[in-house]
LOVEX-973713 format. One record per residue (C-alpha): residue in three letters; x, y negated, z; residue number from 1. Coordinates in pm, 1 decimal. Example, Ala and Ser with C-alpha at 12.3 -4.5 7.8 and 13.67 -1.06 7.14 Angstrom:
REC   type          x          y          z   seq
REC    ALA     1230.0      450.0      780.0     1
REC    SER     1367.0      106.0      714.0     2
END
This chain:
REC   type          x          y          z   seq
REC    MET     1699.9    -9221.9    19491.0     1
REC    LYS     1811.9    -9584.5    19484.5     2
REC    VAL     2167.1    -9471.6    19406.7     3
REC    LEU     2040.5    -9261.1    19117.2     4
REC    LYS     1844.6    -9555.7    18973.2     5
REC    LYS     2152.7    -9778.0    18995.1     6
REC    LEU     2362.1    -9514.8    18815.7     7
REC    LEU     2096.6    -9481.2    18545.9     8
REC    PHE     2082.7    -9858.3    18499.9     9
REC    CYS     2461.4    -9881.4    18467.2    10
REC    LEU     2469.2    -9598.8    18212.8    11
REC    LEU     2199.4    -9761.7    18000.8    12
REC    ALA     2385.8   -10093.3    18016.1    13
REC    VAL     2709.3    -9931.1    17897.4    14
REC    LEU     2528.0    -9749.5    17614.1    15
REC    SER     2360.7   -10074.0    17504.6    16
REC    LEU     2693.5   -10257.0    17495.0    17
REC    ALA     2851.4    -9974.5    17294.0    18
REC    LEU     2567.0    -9974.5    17040.7    19
REC    PHE     2587.1   -10354.2    17009.1    20
REC    ALA     2963.6   -10336.5    16950.0    21
REC    CYS     2918.6   -10069.1    16680.6    22
REC    LYS     2652.6   -10277.4    16508.5    23
REC    GLU     2877.5   -10585.0    16511.8    24
REC    LYS     3168.7   -10383.7    16368.2    25
REC    THR     2946.6   -10240.0    16094.4    26
REC    ASN     2823.6   -10587.3    16004.1    27
REC    VAL     3180.8   -10721.0    15981.3    28
REC    GLU     3290.0   -10429.0    15764.0    29
REC    THR     2985.4   -10469.8    15539.8    30
REC    GLU     3052.5   -10838.9    15497.7    31
REC    SER     3423.8   -10786.9    15426.3    32
REC    ASN     3350.2   -10516.0    15169.7    33
REC    GLU     3107.5   -10726.6    14972.7    34
REC    PRO     3239.5   -10776.0    14616.3    35
REC    VAL     3400.3   -11113.4    14559.6    36
REC    GLU     3283.2   -11284.3    14244.5    37
REC    THR     3563.5   -11324.4    13991.0    38
REC    ARG     3558.2   -11448.6    13636.0    39
REC    THR     3745.2   -11333.8    13330.2    40
REC    LEU     3917.1   -11593.5    13114.2    41
REC    LYS     3899.0   -11542.9    12738.6    42
REC    VAL     4243.3   -11596.8    12586.9    43
REC    LEU     4331.6   -11606.3    12217.5    44
REC    LEU     4691.8   -11589.2    12100.6    45
REC    PRO     4897.0   -11490.0    11796.8    46
REC    SER     5091.3   -11169.4    11771.7    47
REC    GLY     5466.9   -11208.6    11797.5    48
REC    THR     5686.3   -11404.2    12037.0    49
REC    PRO     5395.8   -11564.7    12234.5    50
REC    LEU     5300.2   -11212.8    12344.9    51
REC    PHE     5615.3   -11205.4    12556.6    52
REC    ALA     5470.1   -11484.8    12770.6    53
REC    ILE     5166.1   -11283.1    12878.9    54
REC    GLY     5278.1   -10922.3    12825.4    55
REC    ASN     5257.2   -10812.3    13186.9    56
REC    LEU     4907.9   -10962.4    13220.4    57
REC    LEU     4753.8   -10763.0    12935.5    58
REC    ASP     4585.9   -10526.5    13182.2    59
REC    ASP     4499.4   -10796.0    13439.3    60
REC    PRO     4117.4   -10804.4    13480.5    61
REC    SER     4133.0   -11182.9    13525.2    62
REC    PHE     4201.1   -11216.8    13152.3    63
REC    GLU     4048.8   -11089.7    12830.9    64
REC    PHE     4309.2   -11121.3    12556.3    65
REC    GLU     4242.9   -11129.7    12184.6    66
REC    ILE     4551.5   -11108.5    11963.3    67
REC    VAL     4535.1   -11229.2    11603.7    68
REC    ASN     4759.1   -11266.4    11300.8    69
REC    GLY     4804.2   -11587.1    11107.5    70
REC    GLN     4703.5   -11945.0    11173.9    71
REC    ASP     4345.2   -11941.9    11041.8    72
REC    PRO     4189.6   -11761.6    11344.8    73
REC    LEU     4370.4   -12001.7    11579.3    74
REC    SER     4245.8   -12303.8    11385.7    75
REC    SER     3886.6   -12177.2    11389.4    76
REC    ALA     3904.4   -12103.1    11761.6    77
REC    LEU     4041.3   -12448.3    11847.8    78
REC    MET     3745.7   -12602.3    11666.6    79
REC    SER     3480.3   -12366.4    11804.4    80
REC    GLY     3556.0   -12402.0    12177.3    81
REC    GLU     3479.7   -12033.8    12228.6    82
REC    TYR     3788.7   -11950.2    12433.3    83
REC    ASP     3907.1   -12067.5    12774.5    84
REC    ILE     4275.2   -12062.2    12675.3    85
REC    ILE     4441.3   -12061.7    12333.6    86
REC    ILE     4811.1   -12021.5    12258.8    87
REC    ALA     4886.1   -12189.8    11927.8    88
REC    PRO     5152.7   -12395.2    11746.8    89
REC    ILE     5182.5   -12745.7    11889.9    90
REC    ASN     5137.6   -12909.6    11549.8    91
REC    LEU     4808.1   -12727.1    11490.7    92
REC    GLY     4661.5   -12824.2    11828.2    93
REC    ALA     4768.9   -13187.5    11792.1    94
REC    LYS     4648.1   -13221.6    11433.1    95
REC    LEU     4297.4   -13092.2    11510.1    96
REC    TYR     4276.2   -13301.3    11828.0    97
REC    LEU     4367.7   -13621.1    11643.7    98
REC    ALA     4113.9   -13539.6    11373.8    99
REC    GLY     3840.5   -13506.8    11637.4   100
REC    LYS     3790.7   -13138.9    11549.6   101
REC    SER     3924.3   -12992.8    11875.2   102
REC    SER     3888.9   -13090.1    12240.2   103
REC    TYR     4151.4   -12845.6    12369.2   104
REC    LEU     4413.4   -13002.5    12595.7   105
REC    LEU     4784.4   -12928.3    12596.3   106
REC    GLU     4872.0   -12759.2    12924.3   107
REC    SER     5228.2   -12645.0    12857.4   108
REC    VAL     5491.2   -12573.5    12594.7   109
REC    ILE     5576.1   -12205.7    12631.4   110
REC    THR     5805.1   -12119.3    12339.4   111
REC    THR     6100.7   -12341.2    12256.4   112
REC    ASN     6426.6   -12329.4    12060.5   113
REC    ASN     6346.5   -11996.4    11894.7   114
REC    THR     6503.9   -12119.2    11571.4   115
REC    TYR     6817.5   -11967.8    11425.0   116
REC    ILE     7005.8   -11941.9    11096.6   117
REC    MET     7132.6   -11598.4    10994.5   118
REC    SER     7405.0   -11526.3    10742.2   119
REC    TYR     7646.9   -11258.3    10635.2   120
REC    GLU     7890.6   -11545.0    10581.9   121
REC    ASP     8091.3   -11741.4    10837.8   122
REC    LEU     7885.5   -11978.1    11056.4   123
REC    SER     8156.2   -12080.6    11300.1   124
REC    SER     8139.6   -12441.0    11176.5   125
REC    ILE     7838.9   -12650.4    11075.1   126
REC    GLU     8043.3   -12750.0    10771.0   127
REC    ASN     8011.0   -12392.8    10643.3   128
REC    LEU     7641.2   -12454.0    10576.3   129
REC    LYS     7695.9   -12731.6    10323.7   130
REC    ASN     7553.7   -12698.6     9971.6   131
REC    LYS     7398.5   -12358.4    10043.4   132
REC    THR     7054.7   -12214.5     9971.3   133
REC    ILE     6844.5   -12129.1    10276.9   134
REC    LEU     6547.7   -11894.3    10275.2   135
REC    SER     6303.7   -12056.5    10519.4   136
REC    PHE     5940.1   -12014.2    10624.6   137
REC    GLY     5637.3   -12200.4    10753.4   138
REC    THR     5640.3   -12539.7    10580.9   139
REC    ASN     5585.0   -12810.8    10846.1   140
REC    SER     5614.9   -12554.8    11127.2   141
REC    ALA     5849.0   -12623.3    11420.3   142
REC    PRO     6136.1   -12405.6    11285.5   143
REC    TRP     6101.7   -12562.4    10939.9   144
REC    ILE     6105.2   -12915.2    11088.6   145
REC    ALA     6414.3   -12827.9    11294.8   146
REC    ALA     6597.0   -12692.1    10990.0   147
REC    GLN     6507.9   -13005.5    10794.0   148
REC    LEU     6639.4   -13224.4    11076.4   149
REC    LEU     6962.7   -13023.8    11090.4   150
REC    ASN     6998.5   -13069.0    10715.0   151
REC    GLU     6953.7   -13446.8    10738.9   152
REC    LYS     7166.7   -13503.0    11049.4   153
REC    TYR     7472.4   -13320.6    10917.2   154
REC    GLU     7416.6   -13405.6    10547.2   155
REC    LEU     7423.1   -13038.9    10454.9   156
REC    ASN     7251.3   -13075.6    10117.3   157
REC    LEU     7064.4   -12748.6    10168.6   158
REC    THR     6830.5   -12606.8     9906.0   159
REC    PHE     6516.2   -12469.1    10071.7   160
REC    GLU     6334.0   -12167.1     9932.2   161
REC    GLU     6008.5   -12088.9    10112.7   162
REC    GLN     5864.1   -11763.2    10241.1   163
REC    SER     5537.5   -11725.1    10429.5   164
REC    SER     5670.9   -11590.7    10760.1   165
REC    ALA     5978.3   -11516.7    10969.4   166
REC    SER     5912.2   -11144.4    10919.8   167
REC    ASP     5924.3   -11186.8    10542.8   168
REC    VAL     6259.0   -11366.2    10567.4   169
REC    ALA     6394.8   -11091.9    10796.9   170
REC    THR     6283.8   -10820.0    10553.9   171
REC    ILE     6454.3   -10990.8    10259.0   172
REC    PHE     6765.1   -11053.0    10468.0   173
REC    ALA     6787.1   -10684.0    10562.1   174
REC    SER     6731.9   -10564.4    10204.6   175
REC    LYS     6984.3   -10813.4    10064.4   176
REC    THR     6759.1   -10880.7     9766.9   177
REC    SER     6808.0   -11258.8     9762.4   178
REC    ASP     7096.6   -11471.8     9642.0   179
REC    ALA     7042.9   -11714.6     9933.6   180
REC    GLU     7340.9   -11749.8    10164.6   181
REC    LEU     7140.7   -11866.7    10469.0   182
REC    TYR     6818.3   -11739.6    10628.7   183
REC    LEU     6596.2   -11910.2    10884.2   184
REC    GLY     6524.0   -11661.3    11161.6   185
REC    ALA     6359.3   -11612.2    11498.5   186
REC    GLU     6352.6   -11366.3    11785.4   187
REC    PRO     6275.9   -11082.8    11828.7   188
REC    ASN     6337.3   -11024.3    11456.0   189
REC    ILE     6707.2   -11104.4    11489.0   190
REC    THR     6767.7   -10860.0    11775.0   191
REC    THR     6565.5   -10594.2    11590.2   192
REC    LEU     6791.8   -10630.4    11285.2   193
REC    GLN     7100.0   -10603.0    11503.1   194
REC    LEU     6997.8   -10313.4    11726.8   195
REC    LYS     6760.5   -10109.0    11512.3   196
REC    ARG     6889.5   -10177.2    11163.7   197
REC    LYS     7250.3   -10188.2    11287.5   198
REC    LEU     7322.7   -10492.8    11071.1   199
REC    GLU     7626.2   -10707.0    11140.5   200
REC    PHE     7583.0   -11077.9    11069.3   201
REC    ASN     7635.6   -11422.6    11215.1   202
REC    VAL     7376.6   -11636.8    11392.8   203
REC    LEU     7367.7   -12013.6    11443.0   204
REC    ASP     7145.8   -12162.1    11714.4   205
REC    VAL     6978.2   -12460.6    11545.9   206
REC    SER     6864.1   -12618.7    11873.7   207
REC    SER     7221.9   -12643.2    12003.2   208
REC    TYR     7300.9   -12890.0    11722.4   209
REC    LEU     6993.8   -13106.3    11788.7   210
REC    LYS     7023.3   -13174.2    12163.1   211
REC    GLU     7051.4   -13551.5    12113.8   212
REC    GLU     6732.4   -13561.6    11908.6   213
REC    LEU     6535.6   -13299.5    12101.5   214
REC    PRO     6603.1   -13158.3    12450.6   215
REC    PHE     6395.4   -12863.9    12329.2   216
REC    ILE     6214.8   -12777.5    12008.5   217
REC    CYS     5840.7   -12752.8    12077.7   218
REC    GLN     5681.0   -12443.2    11926.6   219
REC    ALA     5388.2   -12246.0    12069.9   220
REC    CYS     5181.3   -12418.8    12339.2   221
REC    LEU     4916.1   -12318.0    12586.1   222
REC    PHE     4594.0   -12513.7    12531.5   223
REC    VAL     4300.9   -12513.9    12775.1   224
REC    ASN     3933.9   -12572.8    12710.9   225
REC    PRO     3831.4   -12879.5    12916.4   226
REC    ASN     3481.9   -12733.0    12957.2   227
REC    SER     3610.0   -12412.0    13117.3   228
REC    ASN     3755.3   -12570.7    13432.4   229
REC    VAL     4058.2   -12342.5    13421.1   230
REC    THR     4218.7   -12368.5    13764.4   231
REC    LYS     4582.6   -12426.8    13858.7   232
REC    GLU     4582.2   -12086.5    14029.9   233
REC    GLU     4472.2   -11914.2    13708.3   234
REC    LEU     4738.1   -12092.9    13505.0   235
REC    LYS     5000.9   -12014.1    13767.8   236
REC    LYS     4954.6   -11644.3    13693.0   237
REC    ILE     5088.9   -11707.7    13343.8   238
REC    GLU     5366.3   -11934.8    13470.5   239
REC    ASP     5472.6   -11674.6    13731.3   240
REC    ASN     5466.1   -11400.9    13467.6   241
REC    ILE     5706.7   -11602.4    13250.7   242
REC    LYS     5933.9   -11662.8    13549.3   243
REC    PHE     5943.1   -11292.6    13634.9   244
REC    MET     6015.3   -11205.7    13270.7   245
REC    ASN     6314.6   -11440.9    13251.9   246
REC    GLU     6456.0   -11330.6    13587.3   247
REC    ASN     6401.9   -10956.5    13529.7   248
REC    PRO     6412.4   -10882.7    13153.5   249
REC    ALA     6493.6   -10511.7    13194.4   250
REC    ASP     6214.2   -10451.8    13446.5   251
REC    TYR     5977.0   -10657.8    13235.7   252
REC    SER     6051.5   -10455.5    12923.2   253
REC    LYS     5979.9   -10131.3    13108.4   254
REC    SER     5649.8   -10272.3    13228.3   255
REC    VAL     5518.8   -10407.1    12896.7   256
REC    VAL     5647.9   -10154.1    12643.8   257
REC    SER     5336.5    -9935.4    12673.2   258
REC    LYS     5082.9   -10218.8    12691.9   259
REC    ASN     5072.5   -10318.1    12325.7   260
REC    ASP     5185.3   -10176.0    11991.0   261
REC    PHE     5397.0   -10486.6    11932.5   262
REC    PHE     5608.8   -10401.5    12237.1   263
REC    ALA     5607.5   -10028.4    12163.8   264
REC    ASN     5745.3   -10090.2    11814.5   265
REC    LEU     6020.8   -10312.3    11951.7   266
REC    GLY     6125.7   -10073.4    12227.3   267
REC    GLU     6273.0   -10146.7    12569.2   268
REC    GLU     6625.3   -10228.8    12451.3   269
REC    VAL     6516.1   -10487.6    12194.2   270
REC    ILE     6272.8   -10650.3    12438.2   271
REC    THR     6537.7   -10674.9    12709.8   272
REC    VAL     6802.8   -10826.5    12481.2   273
REC    ALA     6560.8   -11059.1    12298.8   274
REC    ILE     6395.6   -11214.6    12605.7   275
REC    PRO     6673.1   -11465.9    12689.5   276
REC    LYS     6700.5   -11568.7    12323.4   277
REC    CYS     6325.1   -11618.5    12277.4   278
REC    ASN     6352.6   -11920.3    12510.2   279
REC    ILE     6009.7   -11878.2    12665.0   280
REC    SER     5943.4   -12126.0    12943.0   281
REC    TYR     5655.6   -12315.1    13103.0   282
REC    TYR     5709.6   -12685.1    13036.5   283
REC    LYS     5410.0   -12868.0    13179.0   284
REC    GLY     5291.5   -13094.8    12897.8   285
REC    ILE     5208.5   -13407.3    13098.4   286
REC    ASP     5555.2   -13391.7    13260.3   287
REC    ASN     5736.7   -13367.4    12926.4   288
REC    MET     5552.7   -13623.9    12716.7   289
REC    GLU     5870.8   -13804.2    12614.0   290
REC    THR     6026.0   -13493.7    12458.1   291
REC    ILE     5696.4   -13387.9    12301.6   292
REC    ASN     5646.2   -13733.7    12151.8   293
REC    ARG     5993.6   -13715.7    12000.4   294
REC    PHE     5887.0   -13395.3    11831.7   295
REC    PHE     5560.0   -13552.8    11716.1   296
REC    ASP     5764.8   -13830.2    11555.3   297
REC    LEU     5935.8   -13562.9    11346.5   298
REC    LEU     5600.2   -13423.3    11233.1   299
REC    ASN     5491.1   -13756.2    11087.9   300
REC    PRO     5370.5   -13845.4    10833.6   301
REC    ASN     5335.3   -13499.2    10676.3   302
REC    VAL     5140.7   -13338.1    10961.0   303
REC    LEU     4993.0   -13601.7    11193.4   304
REC    ASN     4946.6   -13887.3    10944.3   305
REC    GLY     5143.9   -14133.7    11151.6   306
REC    LYS     4947.2   -14076.3    11472.6   307
REC    ILE     5060.7   -13944.3    11809.9   308
REC    PRO     4820.0   -13806.5    12073.6   309
REC    ASP     4784.1   -14023.9    12382.5   310
REC    GLU     4785.8   -13915.0    12746.6   311
REC    ASN     4428.3   -13787.0    12719.3   312
REC    PHE     4559.9   -13500.3    12505.5   313
REC    TYR     4732.5   -13349.0    12810.2   314
REC    ASN     4578.3   -13131.2    13075.2   315
REC    LYS     4621.8   -13302.5    13412.0   316
END
């Protein structure tokens, strides 16, 4: 009888330990399966080249992207403070900041040196540009400023005729309906004309002639809302996406081509070829103040009224 009681006691002890272990395991699994709170960052950006910088993140639940056309929506957004991140031209962000109308901080320059001159004529020498008419776009924009600087530096005596956008210039160039000999262009329009329209023409890289004045031409920038507390980890997603794009253009094009009509219309081949020429990077603003200030000097007095943003303009 005593032996039986001992056996019963041992069995109950083993069962109790097993039940306790199961309960502990269930608790651990329940805790590990609890949903982790994440937030979604609202991002506004223009259609066109800046889309390349975030293309593979379009379906990332960490971001909610809104894509717009033209500068007016970007200007309104910079003043409203509604978005966590805005990608916009550097001159627009700086102008509104200096006027006290925007509190957005410059995090990084993401598009640079996407400024070219197209021509059906010979462009093998800078001298070939002299005394020509150039169809340009975007008065006081980065490409326009760069073309003006090229004109002054090499005493080209260019005559500028303005269009509203790079797409308009590309359309006129393809239709050959203008008497202008030179056309200010940008990617991916140039690659589209070459691969889809099968046009043969010459291209001059404006930035390559301005290295002494500007290590890189500042164009679209990533601005952050100081009230949103955007983290370094969140920004690194965009930086890593750009790095992957530049290192794997063919894979990137396959991945993004179905994520937006802009990419679908370009097609994989155009995206792959255009990526290296779009010159999309992630130049941290605070680390490149000297180059950015050189560019700001070129914007004055027409755009910034003789002022240059101080260090407080940069996201630390």
